[in-house]
PDB file of N, CA, C and O in Angstrom:
ATOM      1  N   MET A   1       0.835  -1.181   0.000  1.00  0.00           N
ATOM      2  CA  MET A   1       0.000   0.000   0.000  1.00  0.00           C
ATOM      3  C   MET A   1       0.886   1.253   0.000  1.00  0.00           C
ATOM      4  O   MET A   1       2.059   1.187   0.368  1.00  0.00           O
ATOM      5  N   SER A   2       0.336   2.360  -0.402  1.00  0.00           N
ATOM      6  CA  SER A   2       1.131   3.555  -0.583  1.00  0.00           C
ATOM      7  C   SER A   2       1.396   4.328   0.706  1.00  0.00           C
ATOM      8  O   SER A   2       2.424   4.998   0.809  1.00  0.00           O
ATOM      9  N   GLU A   3       0.507   4.257   1.686  1.00  0.00           N
ATOM     10  CA  GLU A   3       0.673   4.998   2.925  1.00  0.00           C
ATOM     11  C   GLU A   3       1.345   4.119   3.973  1.00  0.00           C
ATOM     12  O   GLU A   3       1.143   2.905   3.979  1.00  0.00           O
ATOM     13  N   PRO A   4       2.147   4.721   4.868  1.00  0.00           N
ATOM     14  CA  PRO A   4       2.714   3.930   5.960  1.00  0.00           C
ATOM     15  C   PRO A   4       1.601   3.343   6.827  1.00  0.00           C
ATOM     16  O   PRO A   4       0.541   3.947   6.990  1.00  0.00           O
ATOM     17  N   ASP A   5       1.860   2.148   7.382  1.00  0.00           N
ATOM     18  CA  ASP A   5       0.850   1.443   8.160  1.00  0.00           C
ATOM     19  C   ASP A   5       0.316   2.276   9.325  1.00  0.00           C
ATOM     20  O   ASP A   5      -0.879   2.218   9.615  1.00  0.00           O
ATOM     21  N   ASP A   6       1.172   3.049  10.000  1.00  0.00           N
ATOM     22  CA  ASP A   6       0.718   3.867  11.120  1.00  0.00           C
ATOM     23  C   ASP A   6      -0.324   4.892  10.675  1.00  0.00           C
ATOM     24  O   ASP A   6      -1.300   5.147  11.380  1.00  0.00           O
ATOM     25  N   GLU A   7      -0.104   5.471   9.500  1.00  0.00           N
ATOM     26  CA  GLU A   7      -1.052   6.464   8.992  1.00  0.00           C
ATOM     27  C   GLU A   7      -2.382   5.803   8.609  1.00  0.00           C
ATOM     28  O   GLU A   7      -3.451   6.354   8.868  1.00  0.00           O
ATOM     29  N   ILE A   8      -2.307   4.639   8.000  1.00  0.00           N
ATOM     30  CA  ILE A   8      -3.527   3.907   7.635  1.00  0.00           C
ATOM     31  C   ILE A   8      -4.316   3.570   8.892  1.00  0.00           C
ATOM     32  O   ILE A   8      -5.532   3.756   8.944  1.00  0.00           O
ATOM     33  N   GLN A   9      -3.613   3.074   9.904  1.00  0.00           N
ATOM     34  CA  GLN A   9      -4.275   2.739  11.162  1.00  0.00           C
ATOM     35  C   GLN A   9      -4.895   3.985  11.805  1.00  0.00           C
ATOM     36  O   GLN A   9      -5.974   3.907  12.393  1.00  0.00           O
ATOM     37  N   GLN A  10      -4.223   5.117  11.694  1.00  0.00           N
ATOM     38  CA  GLN A  10      -4.752   6.373  12.232  1.00  0.00           C
ATOM     39  C   GLN A  10      -6.069   6.743  11.546  1.00  0.00           C
ATOM     40  O   GLN A  10      -7.015   7.165  12.211  1.00  0.00           O
ATOM     41  N   TRP A  11      -6.135   6.588  10.215  1.00  0.00           N
ATOM     42  CA  TRP A  11      -7.375   6.917   9.494  1.00  0.00           C
ATOM     43  C   TRP A  11      -8.494   5.959   9.896  1.00  0.00           C
ATOM     44  O   TRP A  11      -9.639   6.381  10.059  1.00  0.00           O
ATOM     45  N   ALA A  12      -8.178   4.683  10.057  1.00  0.00           N
ATOM     46  CA  ALA A  12      -9.188   3.713  10.486  1.00  0.00           C
ATOM     47  C   ALA A  12      -9.704   4.078  11.875  1.00  0.00           C
ATOM     48  O   ALA A  12     -10.910   4.029  12.120  1.00  0.00           O
ATOM     49  N   ARG A  13      -8.811   4.438  12.776  1.00  0.00           N
ATOM     50  CA  ARG A  13      -9.227   4.836  14.136  1.00  0.00           C
ATOM     51  C   ARG A  13     -10.080   6.094  14.107  1.00  0.00           C
ATOM     52  O   ARG A  13     -11.062   6.202  14.840  1.00  0.00           O
ATOM     53  N   LEU A  14      -9.706   7.043  13.263  1.00  0.00           N
ATOM     54  CA  LEU A  14     -10.485   8.271  13.151  1.00  0.00           C
ATOM     55  C   LEU A  14     -11.894   7.970  12.641  1.00  0.00           C
ATOM     56  O   LEU A  14     -12.867   8.543  13.132  1.00  0.00           O
ATOM     57  N   ALA A  15     -12.006   7.077  11.664  1.00  0.00           N
ATOM     58  CA  ALA A  15     -13.321   6.674  11.162  1.00  0.00           C
ATOM     59  C   ALA A  15     -14.142   6.014  12.271  1.00  0.00           C
ATOM     60  O   ALA A  15     -15.339   6.274  12.397  1.00  0.00           O
ATOM     61  N   ALA A  16     -13.505   5.166  13.069  1.00  0.00           N
ATOM     62  CA  ALA A  16     -14.212   4.499  14.172  1.00  0.00           C
ATOM     63  C   ALA A  16     -14.664   5.515  15.223  1.00  0.00           C
ATOM     64  O   ALA A  16     -15.775   5.410  15.743  1.00  0.00           O
ATOM     65  N   MET A  17     -13.826   6.483  15.536  1.00  0.00           N
ATOM     66  CA  MET A  17     -14.212   7.512  16.505  1.00  0.00           C
ATOM     67  C   MET A  17     -15.374   8.346  15.978  1.00  0.00           C
ATOM     68  O   MET A  17     -16.286   8.693  16.728  1.00  0.00           O
ATOM     69  N   ALA A  18     -15.339   8.668  14.681  1.00  0.00           N
ATOM     70  CA  ALA A  18     -16.431   9.441  14.081  1.00  0.00           C
ATOM     71  C   ALA A  18     -17.738   8.658  14.147  1.00  0.00           C
ATOM     72  O   ALA A  18     -18.796   9.234  14.404  1.00  0.00           O
ATOM     73  N   ALA A  19     -17.670   7.348  13.915  1.00  0.00           N
ATOM     74  CA  ALA A  19     -18.875   6.513  14.026  1.00  0.00           C
ATOM     75  C   ALA A  19     -19.394   6.534  15.453  1.00  0.00           C
ATOM     76  O   ALA A  19     -20.595   6.675  15.681  1.00  0.00           O
ATOM     77  N   ASP A  20     -18.494   6.395  16.411  1.00  0.00           N
ATOM     78  CA  ASP A  20     -18.910   6.411  17.815  1.00  0.00           C
ATOM     79  C   ASP A  20     -19.509   7.752  18.219  1.00  0.00           C
ATOM     80  O   ASP A  20     -20.411   7.802  19.055  1.00  0.00           O
ATOM     81  N   ASP A  21     -19.012   8.844  17.627  1.00  0.00           N
ATOM     82  CA  ASP A  21     -19.581  10.162  17.897  1.00  0.00           C
ATOM     83  C   ASP A  21     -21.050  10.247  17.467  1.00  0.00           C
ATOM     84  O   ASP A  21     -21.816  11.053  17.995  1.00  0.00           O
ATOM     85  N   LYS A  22     -21.426   9.410  16.507  1.00  0.00           N
ATOM     86  CA  LYS A  22     -22.814   9.372  16.026  1.00  0.00           C
ATOM     87  C   LYS A  22     -23.590   8.229  16.695  1.00  0.00           C
ATOM     88  O   LYS A  22     -24.619   7.785  16.187  1.00  0.00           O
ATOM     89  N   LEU A  23     -23.080   7.763  17.837  1.00  0.00           N
ATOM     90  CA  LEU A  23     -23.726   6.740  18.665  1.00  0.00           C
ATOM     91  C   LEU A  23     -23.869   5.394  17.958  1.00  0.00           C
ATOM     92  O   LEU A  23     -24.840   4.668  18.170  1.00  0.00           O
ATOM     93  N   ALA A  24     -22.890   5.074  17.116  1.00  0.00           N
ATOM     94  CA  ALA A  24     -22.872   3.766  16.465  1.00  0.00           C
ATOM     95  C   ALA A  24     -22.679   2.678  17.523  1.00  0.00           C
ATOM     96  O   ALA A  24     -22.140   2.936  18.599  1.00  0.00           O
ATOM     97  N   ASP A  25     -23.119   1.475  17.210  1.00  0.00           N
ATOM     98  CA  ASP A  25     -23.017   0.348  18.133  1.00  0.00           C
ATOM     99  C   ASP A  25     -21.920  -0.611  17.695  1.00  0.00           C
ATOM    100  O   ASP A  25     -21.714  -0.841  16.503  1.00  0.00           O
ATOM    101  N   ASP A  26     -21.225  -1.164  18.676  1.00  0.00           N
ATOM    102  CA  ASP A  26     -20.281  -2.273  18.453  1.00  0.00           C
ATOM    103  C   ASP A  26     -19.224  -1.964  17.396  1.00  0.00           C
ATOM    104  O   ASP A  26     -18.936  -2.815  16.554  1.00  0.00           O
ATOM    105  N   THR A  27     -18.646  -0.778  17.420  1.00  0.00           N
ATOM    106  CA  THR A  27     -17.632  -0.399  16.452  1.00  0.00           C
ATOM    107  C   THR A  27     -16.334  -1.154  16.741  1.00  0.00           C
ATOM    108  O   THR A  27     -15.842  -1.170  17.870  1.00  0.00           O
ATOM    109  N   ILE A  28     -15.795  -1.779  15.694  1.00  0.00           N
ATOM    110  CA  ILE A  28     -14.525  -2.484  15.829  1.00  0.00           C
ATOM    111  C   ILE A  28     -13.643  -2.196  14.621  1.00  0.00           C
ATOM    112  O   ILE A  28     -14.131  -1.852  13.544  1.00  0.00           O
ATOM    113  N   ILE A  29     -12.352  -2.339  14.815  1.00  0.00           N
ATOM    114  CA  ILE A  29     -11.383  -2.241  13.730  1.00  0.00           C
ATOM    115  C   ILE A  29     -10.716  -3.600  13.635  1.00  0.00           C
ATOM    116  O   ILE A  29     -10.216  -4.127  14.628  1.00  0.00           O
ATOM    117  N   ILE A  30     -10.711  -4.164  12.436  1.00  0.00           N
ATOM    118  CA  ILE A  30     -10.096  -5.473  12.229  1.00  0.00           C
ATOM    119  C   ILE A  30      -8.911  -5.304  11.277  1.00  0.00           C
ATOM    120  O   ILE A  30      -9.057  -4.752  10.186  1.00  0.00           O
ATOM    121  N   ASP A  31      -7.749  -5.777  11.693  1.00  0.00           N
ATOM    122  CA  ASP A  31      -6.551  -5.754  10.856  1.00  0.00           C
ATOM    123  C   ASP A  31      -6.620  -6.960   9.919  1.00  0.00           C
ATOM    124  O   ASP A  31      -6.464  -8.101  10.354  1.00  0.00           O
ATOM    125  N   VAL A  32      -6.852  -6.702   8.645  1.00  0.00           N
ATOM    126  CA  VAL A  32      -6.982  -7.778   7.656  1.00  0.00           C
ATOM    127  C   VAL A  32      -5.825  -7.781   6.661  1.00  0.00           C
ATOM    128  O   VAL A  32      -5.847  -8.534   5.688  1.00  0.00           O
ATOM    129  N   GLY A  33      -4.830  -6.954   6.894  1.00  0.00           N
ATOM    130  CA  GLY A  33      -3.734  -6.795   5.958  1.00  0.00           C
ATOM    131  C   GLY A  33      -2.966  -8.060   5.649  1.00  0.00           C
ATOM    132  O   GLY A  33      -2.464  -8.226   4.538  1.00  0.00           O
ATOM    133  N   GLU A  34      -2.868  -8.958   6.620  1.00  0.00           N
ATOM    134  CA  GLU A  34      -2.127 -10.205   6.415  1.00  0.00           C
ATOM    135  C   GLU A  34      -2.876 -11.193   5.528  1.00  0.00           C
ATOM    136  O   GLU A  34      -2.257 -12.039   4.881  1.00  0.00           O
ATOM    137  N   VAL A  35      -4.206 -11.094   5.492  1.00  0.00           N
ATOM    138  CA  VAL A  35      -5.002 -12.107   4.783  1.00  0.00           C
ATOM    139  C   VAL A  35      -5.837 -11.560   3.632  1.00  0.00           C
ATOM    140  O   VAL A  35      -6.441 -12.330   2.885  1.00  0.00           O
ATOM    141  N   PHE A  36      -5.878 -10.235   3.481  1.00  0.00           N
ATOM    142  CA  PHE A  36      -6.748  -9.630   2.486  1.00  0.00           C
ATOM    143  C   PHE A  36      -5.952  -8.591   1.723  1.00  0.00           C
ATOM    144  O   PHE A  36      -5.503  -7.612   2.320  1.00  0.00           O
ATOM    145  N   SER A  37      -5.766  -8.766   0.452  1.00  0.00           N
ATOM    146  CA  SER A  37      -4.881  -7.884  -0.310  1.00  0.00           C
ATOM    147  C   SER A  37      -5.502  -6.546  -0.699  1.00  0.00           C
ATOM    148  O   SER A  37      -4.783  -5.651  -1.144  1.00  0.00           O
ATOM    149  N   VAL A  38      -6.798  -6.387  -0.546  1.00  0.00           N
ATOM    150  CA  VAL A  38      -7.470  -5.170  -0.988  1.00  0.00           C
ATOM    151  C   VAL A  38      -7.388  -4.050   0.054  1.00  0.00           C
ATOM    152  O   VAL A  38      -7.288  -2.879  -0.311  1.00  0.00           O
ATOM    153  N   SER A  39      -7.429  -4.393   1.332  1.00  0.00           N
ATOM    154  CA  SER A  39      -7.401  -3.414   2.415  1.00  0.00           C
ATOM    155  C   SER A  39      -6.515  -3.916   3.546  1.00  0.00           C
ATOM    156  O   SER A  39      -6.224  -5.107   3.655  1.00  0.00           O
ATOM    157  N   ASP A  40      -6.093  -2.972   4.385  1.00  0.00           N
ATOM    158  CA  ASP A  40      -5.332  -3.325   5.579  1.00  0.00           C
ATOM    159  C   ASP A  40      -6.229  -3.429   6.807  1.00  0.00           C
ATOM    160  O   ASP A  40      -5.976  -4.241   7.696  1.00  0.00           O
ATOM    161  N   TYR A  41      -7.280  -2.605   6.859  1.00  0.00           N
ATOM    162  CA  TYR A  41      -8.180  -2.581   8.015  1.00  0.00           C
ATOM    163  C   TYR A  41      -9.631  -2.506   7.559  1.00  0.00           C
ATOM    164  O   TYR A  41      -9.944  -1.889   6.540  1.00  0.00           O
ATOM    165  N   PHE A  42     -10.499  -3.133   8.317  1.00  0.00           N
ATOM    166  CA  PHE A  42     -11.941  -2.948   8.182  1.00  0.00           C
ATOM    167  C   PHE A  42     -12.413  -2.241   9.440  1.00  0.00           C
ATOM    168  O   PHE A  42     -12.020  -2.607  10.547  1.00  0.00           O
ATOM    169  N   VAL A  43     -13.252  -1.233   9.272  1.00  0.00           N
ATOM    170  CA  VAL A  43     -13.947  -0.600  10.389  1.00  0.00           C
ATOM    171  C   VAL A  43     -15.394  -1.037  10.249  1.00  0.00           C
ATOM    172  O   VAL A  43     -16.052  -0.725   9.256  1.00  0.00           O
ATOM    173  N   ILE A  44     -15.883  -1.755  11.241  1.00  0.00           N
ATOM    174  CA  ILE A  44     -17.241  -2.296  11.190  1.00  0.00           C
ATOM    175  C   ILE A  44     -18.029  -1.724  12.355  1.00  0.00           C
ATOM    176  O   ILE A  44     -17.556  -1.701  13.491  1.00  0.00           O
ATOM    177  N   THR A  45     -19.228  -1.267  12.061  1.00  0.00           N
ATOM    178  CA  THR A  45     -20.085  -0.686  13.094  1.00  0.00           C
ATOM    179  C   THR A  45     -21.537  -0.892  12.695  1.00  0.00           C
ATOM    180  O   THR A  45     -21.814  -1.397  11.607  1.00  0.00           O
ATOM    181  N   SER A  46     -22.450  -0.517  13.544  1.00  0.00           N
ATOM    182  CA  SER A  46     -23.861  -0.655  13.186  1.00  0.00           C
ATOM    183  C   SER A  46     -24.670   0.495  13.766  1.00  0.00           C
ATOM    184  O   SER A  46     -24.298   1.125  14.756  1.00  0.00           O
ATOM    185  N   GLY A  47     -25.796   0.737  13.099  1.00  0.00           N
ATOM    186  CA  GLY A  47     -26.767   1.728  13.547  1.00  0.00           C
ATOM    187  C   GLY A  47     -28.114   1.054  13.712  1.00  0.00           C
ATOM    188  O   GLY A  47     -28.350  -0.018  13.155  1.00  0.00           O
ATOM    189  N   SER A  48     -28.987   1.671  14.465  1.00  0.00           N
ATOM    190  CA  SER A  48     -30.259   1.024  14.793  1.00  0.00           C
ATOM    191  C   SER A  48     -31.353   1.252  13.757  1.00  0.00           C
ATOM    192  O   SER A  48     -32.371   0.559  13.782  1.00  0.00           O
ATOM    193  N   ASN A  49     -31.168   2.210  12.842  1.00  0.00           N
ATOM    194  CA  ASN A  49     -32.183   2.477  11.828  1.00  0.00           C
ATOM    195  C   ASN A  49     -31.538   3.207  10.653  1.00  0.00           C
ATOM    196  O   ASN A  49     -30.412   3.689  10.780  1.00  0.00           O
ATOM    197  N   PRO A  50     -32.222   3.301   9.515  1.00  0.00           N
ATOM    198  CA  PRO A  50     -31.633   3.942   8.333  1.00  0.00           C
ATOM    199  C   PRO A  50     -31.173   5.381   8.574  1.00  0.00           C
ATOM    200  O   PRO A  50     -30.157   5.808   8.025  1.00  0.00           O
ATOM    201  N   ARG A  51     -31.903   6.115   9.376  1.00  0.00           N
ATOM    202  CA  ARG A  51     -31.522   7.507   9.656  1.00  0.00           C
ATOM    203  C   ARG A  51     -30.186   7.567  10.395  1.00  0.00           C
ATOM    204  O   ARG A  51     -29.337   8.405  10.089  1.00  0.00           O
ATOM    205  N   GLN A  52     -30.006   6.678  11.366  1.00  0.00           N
ATOM    206  CA  GLN A  52     -28.747   6.659  12.100  1.00  0.00           C
ATOM    207  C   GLN A  52     -27.603   6.172  11.210  1.00  0.00           C
ATOM    208  O   GLN A  52     -26.492   6.697  11.293  1.00  0.00           O
ATOM    209  N   VAL A  53     -27.860   5.182  10.367  1.00  0.00           N
ATOM    210  CA  VAL A  53     -26.830   4.712   9.430  1.00  0.00           C
ATOM    211  C   VAL A  53     -26.370   5.872   8.561  1.00  0.00           C
ATOM    212  O   VAL A  53     -25.170   6.046   8.345  1.00  0.00           O
ATOM    213  N   HIS A  54     -27.300   6.659   8.065  1.00  0.00           N
ATOM    214  CA  HIS A  54     -26.954   7.831   7.256  1.00  0.00           C
ATOM    215  C   HIS A  54     -26.106   8.807   8.067  1.00  0.00           C
ATOM    216  O   HIS A  54     -25.113   9.325   7.555  1.00  0.00           O
ATOM    217  N   ALA A  55     -26.473   9.066   9.311  1.00  0.00           N
ATOM    218  CA  ALA A  55     -25.712   9.993  10.163  1.00  0.00           C
ATOM    219  C   ALA A  55     -24.304   9.472  10.422  1.00  0.00           C
ATOM    220  O   ALA A  55     -23.351  10.252  10.436  1.00  0.00           O
ATOM    221  N   ILE A  56     -24.160   8.177  10.624  1.00  0.00           N
ATOM    222  CA  ILE A  56     -22.838   7.579  10.846  1.00  0.00           C
ATOM    223  C   ILE A  56     -21.959   7.759   9.612  1.00  0.00           C
ATOM    224  O   ILE A  56     -20.810   8.187   9.715  1.00  0.00           O
ATOM    225  N   VAL A  57     -22.507   7.431   8.451  1.00  0.00           N
ATOM    226  CA  VAL A  57     -21.758   7.562   7.197  1.00  0.00           C
ATOM    227  C   VAL A  57     -21.349   9.016   6.974  1.00  0.00           C
ATOM    228  O   VAL A  57     -20.202   9.288   6.622  1.00  0.00           O
ATOM    229  N   ALA A  58     -22.271   9.944   7.175  1.00  0.00           N
ATOM    230  CA  ALA A  58     -21.973  11.369   6.998  1.00  0.00           C
ATOM    231  C   ALA A  58     -20.925  11.832   8.000  1.00  0.00           C
ATOM    232  O   ALA A  58     -20.036  12.610   7.654  1.00  0.00           O
ATOM    233  N   GLY A  59     -21.022  11.361   9.237  1.00  0.00           N
ATOM    234  CA  GLY A  59     -20.060  11.747  10.260  1.00  0.00           C
ATOM    235  C   GLY A  59     -18.650  11.280   9.942  1.00  0.00           C
ATOM    236  O   GLY A  59     -17.685  12.016  10.145  1.00  0.00           O
ATOM    237  N   ILE A  60     -18.532  10.059   9.443  1.00  0.00           N
ATOM    238  CA  ILE A  60     -17.217   9.544   9.047  1.00  0.00           C
ATOM    239  C   ILE A  60     -16.651  10.375   7.901  1.00  0.00           C
ATOM    240  O   ILE A  60     -15.482  10.762   7.925  1.00  0.00           O
ATOM    241  N   GLU A  61     -17.478  10.646   6.902  1.00  0.00           N
ATOM    242  CA  GLU A  61     -17.031  11.429   5.751  1.00  0.00           C
ATOM    243  C   GLU A  61     -16.580  12.826   6.177  1.00  0.00           C
ATOM    244  O   GLU A  61     -15.537  13.306   5.732  1.00  0.00           O
ATOM    245  N   GLU A  62     -17.367  13.477   7.040  1.00  0.00           N
ATOM    246  CA  GLU A  62     -17.017  14.818   7.516  1.00  0.00           C
ATOM    247  C   GLU A  62     -15.689  14.816   8.257  1.00  0.00           C
ATOM    248  O   GLU A  62     -14.828  15.659   8.007  1.00  0.00           O
ATOM    249  N   ARG A  63     -15.527  13.858   9.175  1.00  0.00           N
ATOM    250  CA  ARG A  63     -14.312  13.817   9.992  1.00  0.00           C
ATOM    251  C   ARG A  63     -13.078  13.563   9.141  1.00  0.00           C
ATOM    252  O   ARG A  63     -12.067  14.247   9.298  1.00  0.00           O
ATOM    253  N   LEU A  64     -13.149  12.591   8.246  1.00  0.00           N
ATOM    254  CA  LEU A  64     -11.980  12.294   7.417  1.00  0.00           C
ATOM    255  C   LEU A  64     -11.642  13.463   6.494  1.00  0.00           C
ATOM    256  O   LEU A  64     -10.469  13.783   6.303  1.00  0.00           O
ATOM    257  N   THR A  65     -12.659  14.098   5.925  1.00  0.00           N
ATOM    258  CA  THR A  65     -12.424  15.250   5.050  1.00  0.00           C
ATOM    259  C   THR A  65     -11.805  16.402   5.839  1.00  0.00           C
ATOM    260  O   THR A  65     -10.834  17.012   5.392  1.00  0.00           O
ATOM    261  N   ARG A  66     -12.363  16.696   7.004  1.00  0.00           N
ATOM    262  CA  ARG A  66     -11.882  17.806   7.836  1.00  0.00           C
ATOM    263  C   ARG A  66     -10.430  17.605   8.258  1.00  0.00           C
ATOM    264  O   ARG A  66      -9.659  18.561   8.335  1.00  0.00           O
ATOM    265  N   ASP A  67     -10.064  16.347   8.532  1.00  0.00           N
ATOM    266  CA  ASP A  67      -8.722  16.063   9.030  1.00  0.00           C
ATOM    267  C   ASP A  67      -7.742  15.668   7.926  1.00  0.00           C
ATOM    268  O   ASP A  67      -6.649  15.180   8.212  1.00  0.00           O
ATOM    269  N   GLY A  68      -8.130  15.876   6.666  1.00  0.00           N
ATOM    270  CA  GLY A  68      -7.235  15.622   5.550  1.00  0.00           C
ATOM    271  C   GLY A  68      -7.069  14.158   5.195  1.00  0.00           C
ATOM    272  O   GLY A  68      -6.061  13.760   4.612  1.00  0.00           O
ATOM    273  N   GLY A  69      -8.056  13.365   5.548  1.00  0.00           N
ATOM    274  CA  GLY A  69      -7.998  11.933   5.274  1.00  0.00           C
ATOM    275  C   GLY A  69      -8.301  11.598   3.837  1.00  0.00           C
ATOM    276  O   GLY A  69      -8.606  12.474   3.028  1.00  0.00           O
ATOM    277  N   PRO A  70      -8.214  10.315   3.524  1.00  0.00           N
ATOM    278  CA  PRO A  70      -8.457   9.873   2.151  1.00  0.00           C
ATOM    279  C   PRO A  70      -9.932   9.997   1.770  1.00  0.00           C
ATOM    280  O   PRO A  70     -10.816  10.008   2.626  1.00  0.00           O
ATOM    281  N   LYS A  71     -10.164  10.087   0.491  1.00  0.00           N
ATOM    282  CA  LYS A  71     -11.526  10.076  -0.060  1.00  0.00           C
ATOM    283  C   LYS A  71     -11.867   8.631  -0.418  1.00  0.00           C
ATOM    284  O   LYS A  71     -10.983   7.867  -0.804  1.00  0.00           O
ATOM    285  N   PRO A  72     -13.136   8.249  -0.294  1.00  0.00           N
ATOM    286  CA  PRO A  72     -13.489   6.864  -0.650  1.00  0.00           C
ATOM    287  C   PRO A  72     -13.310   6.607  -2.138  1.00  0.00           C
ATOM    288  O   PRO A  72     -13.603   7.463  -2.973  1.00  0.00           O
ATOM    289  N   LEU A  73     -12.825   5.415  -2.454  1.00  0.00           N
ATOM    290  CA  LEU A  73     -12.669   5.006  -3.844  1.00  0.00           C
ATOM    291  C   LEU A  73     -13.965   4.427  -4.386  1.00  0.00           C
ATOM    292  O   LEU A  73     -14.220   4.471  -5.589  1.00  0.00           O
ATOM    293  N   ARG A  74     -14.782   3.884  -3.490  1.00  0.00           N
ATOM    294  CA  ARG A  74     -16.090   3.340  -3.881  1.00  0.00           C
ATOM    295  C   ARG A  74     -17.028   3.389  -2.679  1.00  0.00           C
ATOM    296  O   ARG A  74     -16.603   3.301  -1.527  1.00  0.00           O
ATOM    297  N   ILE A  75     -18.304   3.532  -2.981  1.00  0.00           N
ATOM    298  CA  ILE A  75     -19.337   3.541  -1.941  1.00  0.00           C
ATOM    299  C   ILE A  75     -20.472   2.663  -2.440  1.00  0.00           C
ATOM    300  O   ILE A  75     -20.954   2.831  -3.560  1.00  0.00           O
ATOM    301  N   GLU A  76     -20.892   1.734  -1.610  1.00  0.00           N
ATOM    302  CA  GLU A  76     -22.010   0.855  -1.955  1.00  0.00           C
ATOM    303  C   GLU A  76     -23.032   0.881  -0.829  1.00  0.00           C
ATOM    304  O   GLU A  76     -22.670   0.990   0.342  1.00  0.00           O
ATOM    305  N   GLY A  77     -24.301   0.782  -1.183  1.00  0.00           N
ATOM    306  CA  GLY A  77     -25.369   0.680  -0.204  1.00  0.00           C
ATOM    307  C   GLY A  77     -25.849   1.980   0.397  1.00  0.00           C
ATOM    308  O   GLY A  77     -26.706   1.967   1.281  1.00  0.00           O
ATOM    309  N   ARG A  78     -25.323   3.100  -0.056  1.00  0.00           N
ATOM    310  CA  ARG A  78     -25.685   4.398   0.544  1.00  0.00           C
ATOM    311  C   ARG A  78     -27.177   4.680   0.434  1.00  0.00           C
ATOM    312  O   ARG A  78     -27.781   5.165   1.391  1.00  0.00           O
ATOM    313  N   ASP A  79     -27.778   4.386  -0.708  1.00  0.00           N
ATOM    314  CA  ASP A  79     -29.195   4.708  -0.909  1.00  0.00           C
ATOM    315  C   ASP A  79     -30.116   3.851  -0.041  1.00  0.00           C
ATOM    316  O   ASP A  79     -31.149   4.329   0.429  1.00  0.00           O
ATOM    317  N   GLU A  80     -29.749   2.601   0.169  1.00  0.00           N
ATOM    318  CA  GLU A  80     -30.589   1.707   0.964  1.00  0.00           C
ATOM    319  C   GLU A  80     -30.530   2.036   2.442  1.00  0.00           C
ATOM    320  O   GLU A  80     -31.523   1.879   3.153  1.00  0.00           O
ATOM    321  N   ARG A  81     -29.364   2.496   2.918  1.00  0.00           N
ATOM    322  CA  ARG A  81     -29.139   2.862   4.318  1.00  0.00           C
ATOM    323  C   ARG A  81     -29.347   1.703   5.285  1.00  0.00           C
ATOM    324  O   ARG A  81     -29.495   1.921   6.488  1.00  0.00           O
ATOM    325  N   GLU A  82     -29.359   0.485   4.780  1.00  0.00           N
ATOM    326  CA  GLU A  82     -29.404  -0.680   5.660  1.00  0.00           C
ATOM    327  C   GLU A  82     -27.984  -1.145   5.936  1.00  0.00           C
ATOM    328  O   GLU A  82     -27.685  -1.640   7.024  1.00  0.00           O
ATOM    329  N   TRP A  83     -27.119  -0.988   4.961  1.00  0.00           N
ATOM    330  CA  TRP A  83     -25.693  -1.264   5.088  1.00  0.00           C
ATOM    331  C   TRP A  83     -24.975  -0.346   4.124  1.00  0.00           C
ATOM    332  O   TRP A  83     -25.519   0.006   3.077  1.00  0.00           O
ATOM    333  N   VAL A  84     -23.774   0.042   4.462  1.00  0.00           N
ATOM    334  CA  VAL A  84     -22.992   0.908   3.592  1.00  0.00           C
ATOM    335  C   VAL A  84     -21.546   0.428   3.640  1.00  0.00           C
ATOM    336  O   VAL A  84     -20.994   0.193   4.715  1.00  0.00           O
ATOM    337  N   LEU A  85     -20.947   0.289   2.478  1.00  0.00           N
ATOM    338  CA  LEU A  85     -19.534  -0.036   2.370  1.00  0.00           C
ATOM    339  C   LEU A  85     -18.847   1.151   1.726  1.00  0.00           C
ATOM    340  O   LEU A  85     -19.182   1.551   0.611  1.00  0.00           O
ATOM    341  N   ARG A  86     -17.889   1.706   2.434  1.00  0.00           N
ATOM    342  CA  ARG A  86     -17.070   2.791   1.890  1.00  0.00           C
ATOM    343  C   ARG A  86     -15.659   2.253   1.791  1.00  0.00           C
ATOM    344  O   ARG A  86     -15.012   2.003   2.808  1.00  0.00           O
ATOM    345  N   GLY A  87     -15.187   2.079   0.594  1.00  0.00           N
ATOM    346  CA  GLY A  87     -13.852   1.552   0.381  1.00  0.00           C
ATOM    347  C   GLY A  87     -12.855   2.667   0.133  1.00  0.00           C
ATOM    348  O   GLY A  87     -12.991   3.438  -0.816  1.00  0.00           O
ATOM    349  N   TYR A  88     -11.850   2.745   0.994  1.00  0.00           N
ATOM    350  CA  TYR A  88     -10.815   3.761   0.873  1.00  0.00           C
ATOM    351  C   TYR A  88      -9.520   3.200   0.293  1.00  0.00           C
ATOM    352  O   TYR A  88      -8.517   3.907   0.204  1.00  0.00           O
ATOM    353  N   GLY A  89      -9.545   1.946  -0.094  1.00  0.00           N
ATOM    354  CA  GLY A  89      -8.337   1.301  -0.597  1.00  0.00           C
ATOM    355  C   GLY A  89      -7.584   0.642   0.534  1.00  0.00           C
ATOM    356  O   GLY A  89      -7.549  -0.584   0.637  1.00  0.00           O
ATOM    357  N   THR A  90      -6.981   1.454   1.381  1.00  0.00           N
ATOM    358  CA  THR A  90      -6.188   0.902   2.487  1.00  0.00           C
ATOM    359  C   THR A  90      -7.027   0.482   3.681  1.00  0.00           C
ATOM    360  O   THR A  90      -6.584  -0.312   4.511  1.00  0.00           O
ATOM    361  N   PHE A  91      -8.234   1.015   3.765  1.00  0.00           N
ATOM    362  CA  PHE A  91      -9.182   0.543   4.782  1.00  0.00           C
ATOM    363  C   PHE A  91     -10.587   0.698   4.252  1.00  0.00           C
ATOM    364  O   PHE A  91     -10.847   1.505   3.359  1.00  0.00           O
ATOM    365  N   ALA A  92     -11.508  -0.100   4.823  1.00  0.00           N
ATOM    366  CA  ALA A  92     -12.899  -0.068   4.379  1.00  0.00           C
ATOM    367  C   ALA A  92     -13.814  -0.038   5.584  1.00  0.00           C
ATOM    368  O   ALA A  92     -15.036  -0.008   5.432  1.00  0.00           O
TER     369      ALA A  92
END
C-alpha cells in the first residue's frame, strides 16, 4: 500500500471515533492486511435504523475530510441505508 501502516491505522481509528460520535453500536477495527490484499483494516459498526446509518456515514465522511484523510474510492449501499460499504483502498 502507498501509505505507511501507522497512517492507515490512524485513518481507520479516526473513522471508528467518528462513528462512535454518532452513537454507532459495536464499532470495531479489524486488521486484515495479512489475509486480504485489498485493504489493511476494516472498520465495522452498526446503527439502529436507516436515519442513524446515514448519520454515521456522513459523520465519518465529515471527519476524514476535515482532518485531511483519504476520499473513498467506492461507496455501496448508501441509498438503501441498511448497510454501507465505503472503500478507501487501504481501509474499508
